[in-house]
C-alpha positions as CSV (number, residue, x, y, z in Angstrom):
1,M,205.8,18.8,161.5
2,S,204.4,21.7,159.5
3,T,205.4,25.2,159.5
4,T,203.0,28.0,159.2
5,I,204.2,31.1,157.3
6,S,202.2,34.2,158.1
7,P,201.6,36.7,155.4
8,A,203.9,39.7,155.3
9,M,202.7,42.7,157.2
10,P,201.5,45.5,155.0
11,Q,204.0,48.4,154.7
12,T,201.4,50.8,156.0
13,E,201.3,48.9,159.3
14,L,205.1,48.9,159.7
15,A,205.4,52.6,159.2
16,P,204.2,55.1,161.8
17,E,201.6,57.7,160.9
18,G,202.5,60.5,158.5
19,G,203.4,63.2,161.0
20,H,205.5,60.8,163.2
21,R,207.2,59.4,160.2
22,Q,208.3,62.8,159.0
23,R,209.5,63.8,162.4
24,G,211.4,60.5,162.8
25,G,213.0,61.0,159.4
26,F,214.0,64.5,160.4
27,N,215.5,63.3,163.6
28,Q,217.4,60.6,161.8
29,R,218.8,63.1,159.4
30,M,219.8,65.6,162.0
31,Y,221.2,63.1,164.6
32,P,224.7,62.5,163.0
33,R,225.2,66.3,162.6
34,W,225.4,66.7,166.3
35,F,228.7,64.8,166.2
36,L,230.1,67.6,164.0
37,L,229.7,70.2,166.8
38,P,232.8,69.4,168.8
39,G,235.0,69.4,165.8
40,A,233.4,72.6,164.5
41,A,233.9,74.3,167.8
42,I,237.6,73.3,167.9
43,Y,238.1,74.5,164.3
44,A,236.4,77.8,165.1
45,V,238.5,78.4,168.2
46,L,241.9,77.3,166.7
47,F,241.5,78.6,163.1
48,I,238.6,80.9,162.3
49,A,239.0,83.1,165.4
50,P,242.8,83.5,165.0
51,T,242.4,84.2,161.3
52,F,240.0,87.1,161.8
53,A,242.1,88.4,164.7
54,S,245.2,88.4,162.4
55,F,243.3,90.4,159.8
56,Y,242.4,93.0,162.5
57,F,245.9,93.2,164.1
58,A,247.5,93.6,160.7
59,F,246.0,97.1,160.6
60,T,247.4,98.0,164.0
61,R,250.7,98.7,165.8
62,W,250.3,96.5,168.8
63,S,252.1,95.0,171.7
64,F,251.1,92.9,174.6
65,F,249.8,96.0,176.5
66,N,248.3,98.3,173.9
67,V,246.8,98.5,170.4
68,E,246.9,101.4,168.0
69,F,245.0,101.3,164.7
70,I,247.2,102.6,161.9
71,G,245.3,101.5,158.8
72,F,247.4,100.2,155.8
73,D,250.7,101.5,157.1
74,N,252.0,98.0,157.8
75,F,251.2,96.8,154.3
76,V,252.7,100.0,152.8
77,T,255.9,99.3,154.7
78,F,255.9,95.7,153.8
79,F,255.8,96.4,150.0
80,T,258.0,99.5,149.9
81,D,260.9,98.3,152.0
82,P,263.4,96.7,149.6
83,Q,264.3,93.9,152.0
84,L,260.7,92.9,152.6
85,S,259.7,93.1,148.9
86,K,262.7,91.0,148.0
87,A,261.4,88.3,150.4
88,F,258.1,88.3,148.5
89,V,259.9,87.7,145.2
90,N,262.1,85.0,146.8
91,T,259.0,83.3,148.1
92,L,257.5,83.0,144.5
93,I,260.8,81.8,143.1
94,Y,261.2,79.2,145.9
95,G,257.6,77.9,145.5
96,V,257.7,77.7,141.7
97,L,261.1,76.0,141.4
98,T,260.6,73.5,144.2
99,S,257.2,72.4,143.0
100,G,258.3,72.3,139.4
101,F,261.3,70.1,140.0
102,K,259.4,67.8,142.3
103,V,256.8,67.2,139.6
104,V,259.4,66.4,137.0
105,L,261.7,64.3,139.1
106,G,258.8,62.7,141.0
107,L,257.2,61.5,137.8
108,A,260.6,60.3,136.4
109,L,261.4,58.4,139.5
110,G,257.9,57.1,139.8
111,V,258.0,55.6,136.3
112,L,261.5,54.2,137.0
113,L,260.5,52.6,140.4
114,T,257.3,51.0,139.0
115,S,259.2,49.3,136.2
116,N,260.9,46.0,136.4
117,I,264.4,47.1,137.5
118,L,267.0,45.4,139.8
119,A,266.8,46.3,143.5
120,R,263.6,48.2,143.0
121,S,262.5,47.9,146.7
122,Y,265.8,49.1,147.9
123,L,265.8,52.1,145.6
124,R,262.3,53.0,146.7
125,A,263.5,53.1,150.3
126,V,266.5,55.2,149.4
127,V,264.3,57.8,147.5
128,F,261.7,58.0,150.3
129,F,264.1,58.1,153.2
130,P,264.8,61.9,153.2
131,V,261.1,62.5,153.7
132,L,261.3,60.8,157.1
133,V,264.3,62.9,158.3
134,S,263.7,66.1,160.3
135,T,263.7,69.2,158.2
136,V,265.9,71.1,160.7
137,G,268.3,68.1,160.8
138,V,268.6,68.1,157.0
139,G,269.2,71.9,157.0
140,I,272.0,71.6,159.6
141,T,273.6,68.6,157.8
142,F,273.7,70.4,154.5
143,Q,274.9,73.6,156.1
144,A,278.0,71.6,157.1
145,L,278.3,69.8,153.8
146,M,278.1,73.1,151.9
147,N,280.6,75.0,154.0
148,P,282.9,76.7,151.5
149,S,286.1,75.9,153.4
150,H,285.5,72.6,155.3
151,G,282.4,71.2,153.6
152,A,282.5,67.7,152.1
153,I,281.0,68.9,148.8
154,N,283.8,71.3,148.0
155,H,286.4,68.8,149.1
156,V,285.0,66.3,146.6
157,L,285.0,69.0,143.9
158,A,288.6,70.0,144.8
159,F,289.7,66.3,144.3
160,F,288.6,66.6,140.7
161,G,290.3,70.0,140.3
162,I,287.1,72.1,140.6
163,S,287.0,75.1,142.9
164,G,283.7,74.9,144.7
165,P,281.6,78.0,145.2
166,G,280.3,79.5,148.4
167,W,277.0,77.5,148.3
168,L,275.5,79.4,151.3
169,T,277.8,82.4,151.5
170,D,277.3,83.7,147.9
171,P,274.2,86.0,147.8
172,N,273.5,85.0,144.2
173,L,273.6,81.3,145.1
174,A,272.3,80.8,148.6
175,L,268.6,80.7,147.8
176,Y,269.1,78.2,144.9
177,S,271.3,76.0,147.1
178,I,268.5,75.8,149.7
179,I,266.0,75.0,146.9
180,A,268.2,72.1,145.7
181,V,268.2,70.7,149.2
182,D,264.4,71.1,149.6
183,I,263.9,69.3,146.3
184,W,266.2,66.4,147.5
185,K,264.2,66.1,150.7
186,G,260.7,66.4,149.3
187,V,261.0,64.5,146.0
188,G,260.4,61.2,147.8
189,L,256.9,62.1,148.7
190,A,256.2,63.2,145.1
191,T,257.6,59.9,143.9
192,L,255.3,58.0,146.2
193,I,252.2,59.8,145.0
194,Y,253.2,59.2,141.4
195,M,253.8,55.6,142.0
196,A,250.3,55.2,143.5
197,G,248.9,56.9,140.4
198,L,250.9,54.8,138.0
199,V,250.0,51.5,139.4
200,S,246.3,52.4,139.3
201,I,246.4,52.7,135.5
202,P,244.8,49.5,134.0
203,S,247.4,47.4,132.1
204,E,244.8,46.8,129.3
205,Y,245.5,50.4,128.0
206,Y,249.2,49.6,127.4
207,E,248.4,46.2,126.0
208,A,246.0,47.7,123.5
209,A,248.6,50.4,122.5
210,T,251.3,47.7,122.1
211,V,249.0,45.8,119.7
212,D,248.5,49.0,117.7
213,G,252.3,49.4,117.5
214,A,252.7,52.3,119.8
215,S,256.2,53.1,121.0
216,G,257.3,53.6,124.6
217,W,257.2,57.4,124.2
218,K,253.7,57.3,122.8
219,N,252.5,55.1,125.6
220,F,254.0,57.7,128.0
221,R,252.6,60.7,126.1
222,Y,249.1,59.5,125.4
223,I,248.4,57.1,128.2
224,T,250.6,57.7,131.3
225,L,250.6,61.5,131.3
226,P,246.9,62.0,130.9
227,L,245.9,59.3,133.3
228,V,248.3,60.3,136.0
229,S,247.0,63.8,136.1
230,P,245.3,63.4,139.5
231,A,248.7,62.6,141.0
232,T,250.2,65.5,139.2
233,T,247.5,67.8,140.7
234,T,248.2,66.5,144.2
235,V,252.0,66.9,143.8
236,I,251.7,70.5,142.4
237,I,249.3,71.7,145.1
238,L,251.1,70.1,148.0
239,S,254.6,71.1,146.9
240,L,253.6,74.6,146.0
241,I,251.9,75.2,149.3
242,G,254.9,73.8,151.1
243,G,257.3,76.0,149.0
244,L,255.4,79.2,149.6
245,R,255.2,78.5,153.3
246,S,258.8,77.1,153.7
247,F,260.7,78.3,156.8
248,E,262.5,75.6,158.7
249,I,265.1,74.5,156.2
250,I,265.9,78.1,155.2
251,W,266.3,79.2,158.8
252,A,268.5,76.2,159.6
253,M,270.8,76.7,156.6
254,T,271.2,80.4,156.3
255,G,268.8,82.3,158.6
256,G,267.8,84.3,155.5
257,G,271.3,85.3,154.7
258,P,273.8,86.3,153.6
259,G,272.3,89.6,154.2
260,F,268.7,89.2,153.0
261,S,269.4,87.2,149.9
262,S,267.6,84.0,150.9
263,D,264.8,85.6,153.0
264,V,261.3,84.5,152.2
265,L,258.0,85.7,153.7
266,A,258.0,83.2,156.5
267,S,261.6,84.1,157.6
268,V,260.8,87.8,157.4
269,I,257.7,87.3,159.5
270,Y,259.7,85.6,162.2
271,K,262.4,88.3,162.1
272,Q,259.9,91.1,162.5
273,Y,258.2,89.3,165.3
274,A,261.5,88.7,167.1
275,A,262.4,92.4,166.7
276,G,259.1,93.4,168.4
277,F,257.4,94.7,165.3
278,Y,254.3,92.6,166.0
279,G,251.9,94.6,163.7
280,L,254.3,94.3,160.7
281,S,254.8,90.6,161.4
282,T,251.0,90.1,161.5
283,A,250.6,92.0,158.2
284,G,253.2,89.6,156.7
285,N,251.1,86.7,157.9
286,V,248.1,88.1,156.1
287,V,250.1,88.7,152.9
288,L,251.4,85.1,153.0
289,F,247.8,83.8,153.6
290,V,246.4,85.9,150.7
291,L,249.3,84.8,148.4
292,V,248.8,81.1,149.1
293,A,245.1,81.4,148.6
294,A,245.4,83.5,145.4
295,V,247.8,81.0,143.9
296,I,246.4,77.7,145.1
297,I,242.6,78.2,144.7
298,P,242.5,79.1,140.9
299,L,245.3,76.7,140.1
300,F,243.5,73.8,141.9
301,S,240.3,74.6,140.0
302,W,242.1,74.7,136.6
303,L,244.0,71.5,137.3
304,N,240.9,69.7,138.3
305,R,239.1,70.7,135.0
306,K,242.0,69.2,133.1
307,Q,242.1,65.8,134.8
308,V,241.3,62.6,132.9
309,D,239.2,60.0,134.7
310,L,240.1,56.3,134.4
Protein backbone atom coordinates (compact mmCIF):
# COMPACT_ATOMS: atom_id res chain seq x y z
CA MET A 1 0.00 0.00 0.00
CA SER A 2 1.52 3.27 -1.03
CA THR A 3 1.09 6.61 0.57
CA THR A 4 0.92 9.77 -1.47
CA ILE A 5 2.40 12.86 0.11
CA SER A 6 1.04 16.05 -1.31
CA PRO A 7 3.39 19.01 -1.63
CA ALA A 8 3.21 21.65 1.04
CA MET A 9 0.78 24.40 0.32
CA PRO A 10 2.56 27.68 -0.42
CA GLN A 11 2.60 30.22 2.39
CA THR A 12 0.76 32.74 0.23
CA GLU A 13 -2.20 30.38 -0.04
CA LEU A 14 -2.38 29.81 3.73
CA ALA A 15 -2.40 33.49 4.60
CA PRO A 16 -5.35 35.72 3.77
CA GLU A 17 -4.97 38.74 1.57
CA GLY A 18 -2.97 41.72 2.80
CA GLY A 19 -5.79 43.84 4.17
CA HIS A 20 -7.50 40.91 5.93
CA ARG A 21 -4.21 39.69 7.37
CA GLN A 22 -3.49 43.08 8.92
CA ARG A 23 -7.00 43.39 10.30
CA GLY A 24 -6.85 39.86 11.72
CA GLY A 25 -3.47 40.56 13.30
CA PHE A 26 -4.84 43.74 14.83
CA ASN A 27 -7.81 41.87 16.27
CA GLN A 28 -5.54 39.18 17.68
CA ARG A 29 -3.41 41.80 19.38
CA MET A 30 -6.37 43.72 20.79
CA TYR A 31 -8.45 40.72 21.87
CA PRO A 32 -6.65 39.91 25.15
CA ARG A 33 -6.73 43.55 26.19
CA TRP A 34 -10.49 43.43 26.58
CA PHE A 35 -9.95 41.12 29.54
CA LEU A 36 -8.15 43.95 31.33
CA LEU A 37 -11.23 46.17 31.37
CA PRO A 38 -13.02 44.60 34.40
CA GLY A 39 -9.87 44.75 36.50
CA ALA A 40 -9.11 48.29 35.33
CA ALA A 41 -12.65 49.40 36.19
CA ILE A 42 -12.43 47.92 39.69
CA TYR A 43 -9.00 49.52 40.19
CA ALA A 44 -10.31 52.89 39.07
CA VAL A 45 -13.33 52.75 41.36
CA LEU A 46 -11.57 51.41 44.45
CA PHE A 47 -8.20 53.18 44.18
CA ILE A 48 -7.90 55.99 41.62
CA ALA A 49 -11.21 57.71 42.40
CA PRO A 50 -10.74 57.61 46.23
CA THR A 51 -7.17 58.87 45.83
CA PHE A 52 -8.22 61.95 43.88
CA ALA A 53 -11.15 62.47 46.26
CA SER A 54 -8.76 62.37 49.23
CA PHE A 55 -6.55 65.03 47.66
CA TYR A 56 -9.59 67.25 47.20
CA PHE A 57 -11.07 66.75 50.68
CA ALA A 58 -7.65 67.37 52.27
CA PHE A 59 -8.13 71.03 51.32
CA THR A 60 -11.56 71.26 52.92
CA ARG A 61 -13.31 71.23 56.28
CA TRP A 62 -15.95 68.64 55.62
CA SER A 63 -18.57 66.55 57.33
CA PHE A 64 -21.18 64.19 56.03
CA PHE A 65 -23.48 67.13 55.33
CA ASN A 66 -21.33 70.01 54.04
CA VAL A 67 -17.94 70.85 52.57
CA GLU A 68 -16.00 74.10 53.03
CA PHE A 69 -12.84 74.76 51.03
CA ILE A 70 -10.09 76.10 53.34
CA GLY A 71 -6.93 75.73 51.22
CA PHE A 72 -3.76 74.61 52.98
CA ASP A 73 -5.06 75.20 56.52
CA ASN A 74 -5.22 71.48 57.31
CA PHE A 75 -1.61 70.95 56.25
CA VAL A 76 -0.45 74.03 58.18
CA THR A 77 -2.17 72.67 61.28
CA PHE A 78 -0.68 69.25 60.69
CA PHE A 79 2.91 70.49 60.58
CA THR A 80 2.68 73.27 63.19
CA ASP A 81 0.89 71.31 65.93
CA PRO A 82 3.65 69.75 68.11
CA GLN A 83 1.66 66.56 68.64
CA LEU A 84 1.10 66.02 64.94
CA SER A 85 4.65 66.89 63.91
CA LYS A 86 5.99 64.49 66.56
CA ALA A 87 3.92 61.72 64.97
CA PHE A 88 5.62 62.51 61.65
CA VAL A 89 9.08 62.11 63.25
CA ASN A 90 7.99 58.92 65.05
CA THR A 91 6.83 57.48 61.74
CA LEU A 92 10.26 57.98 60.19
CA ILE A 93 12.00 56.50 63.25
CA TYR A 94 9.64 53.54 63.28
CA GLY A 95 10.02 52.81 59.56
CA VAL A 96 13.81 53.11 59.48
CA LEU A 97 14.48 51.04 62.62
CA THR A 98 12.05 48.23 61.84
CA SER A 99 13.23 47.85 58.25
CA GLY A 100 16.92 48.09 59.22
CA PHE A 101 16.75 45.44 61.90
CA LYS A 102 14.64 43.14 59.74
CA VAL A 103 17.28 43.30 57.01
CA VAL A 104 20.17 42.54 59.38
CA LEU A 105 18.41 39.86 61.45
CA GLY A 106 16.65 38.36 58.41
CA LEU A 107 19.95 37.94 56.58
CA ALA A 108 21.67 36.47 59.64
CA LEU A 109 18.84 34.01 60.28
CA GLY A 110 18.61 33.19 56.57
CA VAL A 111 22.28 32.24 56.45
CA LEU A 112 21.90 30.21 59.65
CA LEU A 113 18.76 28.37 58.55
CA THR A 114 20.16 27.45 55.12
CA SER A 115 23.29 25.93 56.64
CA ASN A 116 23.64 22.37 57.90
CA ILE A 117 22.53 22.77 61.52
CA LEU A 118 20.65 20.50 63.89
CA ALA A 119 16.82 20.81 63.95
CA ARG A 120 16.89 23.19 60.97
CA SER A 121 13.27 22.53 59.95
CA TYR A 122 12.01 23.09 63.49
CA LEU A 123 13.92 26.35 63.82
CA ARG A 124 12.52 27.55 60.50
CA ALA A 125 9.00 26.96 61.79
CA VAL A 126 9.77 28.76 65.06
CA VAL A 127 11.17 31.82 63.27
CA PHE A 128 8.27 32.04 60.80
CA PHE A 129 5.46 31.33 63.28
CA PRO A 130 5.00 34.96 64.52
CA VAL A 131 4.23 36.04 60.94
CA LEU A 132 1.12 33.87 61.01
CA VAL A 133 -0.22 35.33 64.25
CA SER A 134 -2.69 38.23 64.22
CA THR A 135 -0.99 41.59 64.63
CA VAL A 136 -3.62 42.73 67.12
CA GLY A 137 -3.22 39.46 69.03
CA VAL A 138 0.54 39.99 69.22
CA GLY A 139 0.01 43.56 70.43
CA ILE A 140 -2.41 42.54 73.20
CA THR A 141 -0.14 39.67 74.28
CA PHE A 142 2.94 41.86 74.58
CA GLN A 143 0.93 44.56 76.29
CA ALA A 144 0.34 42.04 79.07
CA LEU A 145 3.92 40.71 79.00
CA MET A 146 5.37 44.24 79.24
CA ASN A 147 3.13 45.41 82.06
CA PRO A 148 5.50 47.11 84.54
CA SER A 149 3.82 45.61 87.62
CA HIS A 150 2.39 42.26 86.56
CA GLY A 151 4.14 41.50 83.27
CA ALA A 152 6.13 38.31 82.85
CA ILE A 153 9.15 40.14 81.39
CA ASN A 154 9.70 42.27 84.49
CA HIS A 155 9.07 39.26 86.75
CA VAL A 156 11.85 37.38 84.98
CA LEU A 157 14.17 40.38 85.29
CA ALA A 158 13.30 40.71 88.99
CA PHE A 159 14.30 37.05 89.49
CA PHE A 160 17.82 38.05 88.42
CA GLY A 161 17.77 41.16 90.59
CA ILE A 162 17.08 43.61 87.76
CA SER A 163 14.40 46.26 88.11
CA GLY A 164 12.43 46.21 84.87
CA PRO A 165 11.42 49.53 83.28
CA GLY A 166 7.99 50.69 82.25
CA TRP A 167 8.21 49.28 78.74
CA LEU A 168 4.97 50.86 77.58
CA THR A 169 4.42 53.50 80.28
CA ASP A 170 7.74 55.34 79.94
CA PRO A 171 7.37 58.03 77.21
CA ASN A 172 11.03 57.63 76.26
CA LEU A 173 10.75 53.86 75.89
CA ALA A 174 7.25 53.09 74.60
CA LEU A 175 7.92 53.61 70.89
CA TYR A 176 11.09 51.52 70.95
CA SER A 177 9.34 48.72 72.84
CA ILE A 178 6.72 48.55 70.08
CA ILE A 179 9.49 48.60 67.47
CA ALA A 180 11.11 45.59 69.15
CA VAL A 181 7.83 43.66 69.07
CA ASP A 182 7.25 44.60 65.41
CA ILE A 183 10.73 43.32 64.53
CA TRP A 184 10.08 40.05 66.38
CA LYS A 185 6.83 39.56 64.50
CA GLY A 186 8.08 40.51 61.02
CA VAL A 187 11.60 39.10 60.91
CA GLY A 188 10.26 35.68 59.93
CA LEU A 189 9.04 36.98 56.57
CA ALA A 190 12.39 38.70 55.95
CA THR A 191 14.16 35.45 56.81
CA LEU A 192 11.99 33.51 54.38
CA ILE A 193 12.77 35.94 51.55
CA TYR A 194 16.49 35.74 52.29
CA MET A 195 16.38 31.95 52.41
CA ALA A 196 14.84 31.91 48.94
CA GLY A 197 17.59 34.24 47.70
CA LEU A 198 20.38 32.25 49.34
CA VAL A 199 19.36 28.85 47.98
CA SER A 200 19.19 30.31 44.45
CA ILE A 201 22.92 31.17 44.48
CA PRO A 202 24.79 28.50 42.45
CA SER A 203 27.06 26.36 44.62
CA GLU A 204 29.77 26.53 41.93
CA TYR A 205 30.64 30.07 43.08
CA TYR A 206 31.44 28.88 46.59
CA GLU A 207 33.33 25.84 45.30
CA ALA A 208 35.50 28.02 43.08
CA ALA A 209 36.16 30.42 45.95
CA THR A 210 37.11 27.54 48.24
CA VAL A 211 39.59 26.27 45.66
CA ASP A 212 41.12 29.76 45.57
CA GLY A 213 41.50 29.65 49.36
CA ALA A 214 38.78 32.16 50.24
CA SER A 215 37.67 32.23 53.88
CA GLY A 216 34.07 32.06 55.07
CA TRP A 217 33.96 35.84 55.58
CA LYS A 218 35.22 36.49 52.05
CA ASN A 219 32.61 34.10 50.66
CA PHE A 220 29.95 36.06 52.51
CA ARG A 221 31.38 39.47 51.59
CA TYR A 222 32.10 38.92 47.92
CA ILE A 223 29.59 36.22 46.91
CA THR A 224 26.62 36.07 49.28
CA LEU A 225 26.02 39.78 49.87
CA PRO A 226 26.15 40.88 46.20
CA LEU A 227 24.11 37.96 44.87
CA VAL A 228 21.45 38.21 47.54
CA SER A 229 20.84 41.89 46.74
CA PRO A 230 17.43 41.24 45.06
CA ALA A 231 16.21 39.71 48.31
CA THR A 232 17.65 42.66 50.23
CA THR A 233 15.76 45.07 47.98
CA THR A 234 12.52 43.18 48.56
CA VAL A 235 12.95 43.09 52.33
CA ILE A 236 13.86 46.78 52.56
CA ILE A 237 10.93 47.93 50.43
CA LEU A 238 8.30 45.70 52.07
CA SER A 239 9.42 46.34 55.63
CA LEU A 240 9.82 50.09 55.08
CA ILE A 241 6.34 50.41 53.56
CA GLY A 242 4.92 48.37 56.43
CA GLY A 243 6.80 50.43 59.01
CA LEU A 244 5.70 53.78 57.62
CA ARG A 245 2.07 52.62 57.49
CA SER A 246 2.05 50.69 60.77
CA PHE A 247 -1.03 51.12 62.94
CA GLU A 248 -2.52 47.92 64.37
CA ILE A 249 0.28 46.88 66.71
CA ILE A 250 0.77 50.45 67.99
CA TRP A 251 -2.91 50.91 68.67
CA ALA A 252 -3.20 47.52 70.38
CA MET A 253 -0.19 48.09 72.66
CA THR A 254 -0.35 51.78 73.63
CA GLY A 255 -3.01 53.58 71.60
CA GLY A 256 -0.31 56.12 70.78
CA GLY A 257 0.49 56.78 74.44
CA PRO A 258 1.60 57.49 77.01
CA GLY A 259 0.48 60.94 75.98
CA PHE A 260 1.51 61.21 72.34
CA SER A 261 4.95 59.61 72.72
CA SER A 262 4.27 56.58 70.49
CA ASP A 263 1.90 58.20 68.03
CA VAL A 264 2.65 57.73 64.33
CA LEU A 265 0.88 59.20 61.31
CA ALA A 266 -1.57 56.33 61.02
CA SER A 267 -2.66 56.55 64.67
CA VAL A 268 -2.99 60.35 64.46
CA ILE A 269 -5.14 59.99 61.35
CA TYR A 270 -7.43 57.62 63.22
CA LYS A 271 -7.64 59.89 66.27
CA GLN A 272 -8.48 62.95 64.19
CA TYR A 273 -11.16 61.05 62.31
CA ALA A 274 -12.65 59.66 65.55
CA ALA A 275 -12.75 63.21 66.96
CA GLY A 276 -14.69 64.46 63.94
CA PHE A 277 -11.87 66.40 62.27
CA TYR A 278 -12.42 64.72 58.93
CA GLY A 279 -10.55 67.28 56.81
CA LEU A 280 -7.48 67.13 59.06
CA SER A 281 -7.63 63.34 59.02
CA THR A 282 -7.79 63.33 55.22
CA ALA A 283 -4.82 65.71 55.06
CA GLY A 284 -2.92 63.24 57.23
CA ASN A 285 -3.72 60.49 54.76
CA VAL A 286 -2.33 62.62 51.93
CA VAL A 287 0.83 63.37 53.95
CA LEU A 288 1.30 59.66 54.62
CA PHE A 289 0.75 58.80 50.95
CA VAL A 290 3.26 61.43 49.81
CA LEU A 291 5.77 60.34 52.46
CA VAL A 292 5.64 56.69 51.42
CA ALA A 293 5.89 57.57 47.73
CA ALA A 294 8.73 60.07 48.28
CA VAL A 295 10.75 57.51 50.24
CA ILE A 296 9.98 54.29 48.39
CA ILE A 297 10.12 55.31 44.71
CA PRO A 298 13.68 56.78 44.65
CA LEU A 299 14.94 54.14 47.10
CA PHE A 300 13.55 51.34 44.94
CA SER A 301 15.16 52.80 41.81
CA TRP A 302 18.52 53.18 43.57
CA LEU A 303 18.46 49.65 44.98
CA ASN A 304 17.54 48.18 41.59
CA ARG A 305 20.53 49.86 39.96
CA LYS A 306 22.84 48.29 42.54
CA GLN A 307 21.56 44.73 42.13
CA VAL A 308 23.84 41.99 40.82
CA ASP A 309 22.34 39.44 38.44
CA LEU A 310 23.20 35.77 38.74
